[in-house]
N, C-alpha and C positions, 0 to 999 in steps of 0.2 A: 412456456420458452420450453424449449428444445434444447435435446443432449448437449448438440454444438456449441451453441448459446452458452449453455450454464460453462461449456467447457472453455470458451474465450472468455469468461466473465472472471474464474479462478484464472485462467493465463496470465489476463490483466494485472489480477490482485497481485499474484506471486511475481511479473515484471516489477511493480510500484513496491513494494517489502523489499526487493532487491535493492531499488534503487536509495530506496530509507533508509538500509543497511550500512549502503556505500557511503554516503554524506553523512551519516553518523560517525561512520569509522571516520573521514575526513575531518571535522569539527573537531572530533575528538582526539588530532592529531594537533591541531591549532589549538594557542595557546589564548590567544583573542579569534574567536573565528568571525568573520564578517555578519554581518548582519542580512546580507542578501540571502546565502549560505543556511541561516535561519527561515529565512522567507522560502526558498526552493523547499525546505525540510515540509513545512506546514500545510504549501500545497502539497505536498508528495502524501503526508495524513488525509488531509482533505480529501484527494481523491480515490484511499483507500477506503473511507468512509462511506463513499460515494458507492462506489464496488461490492461494500457489503448491503447497505439499504436494496442495490438490484438485488444484491442475493435471497435477501429475506424477505423480498418482495416475491422475488421466484420458489418462495418457499426451501428455499436450497443453501440456511444460513452456515459462513464461513465457521466450521470448527475446526481448532488451534489443533495439532497433533497433541498428542498425549493428552486430552479431557475424555 
C-alpha cells in the first residue's frame, strides 16, 4: 500500500473519530437519547474498526497518541 493510501486511511479514521466524538457528546447531553443515535454511533464504531483492520493488513496499525 502506498504512502498516499495510508495517509487516506488515517485521514478517514480521524474523520470517523471526530464524528464518533460528536455523536457521543450529543448523546450525553440528552437525557433519553434516541435509539437511532445509538445505531449511528454503532455504525461509526464498525467503520473505525474496518479502517483499523485495513491499516493492520497494510502493516501500519493505528497506534493511539501517548503509547
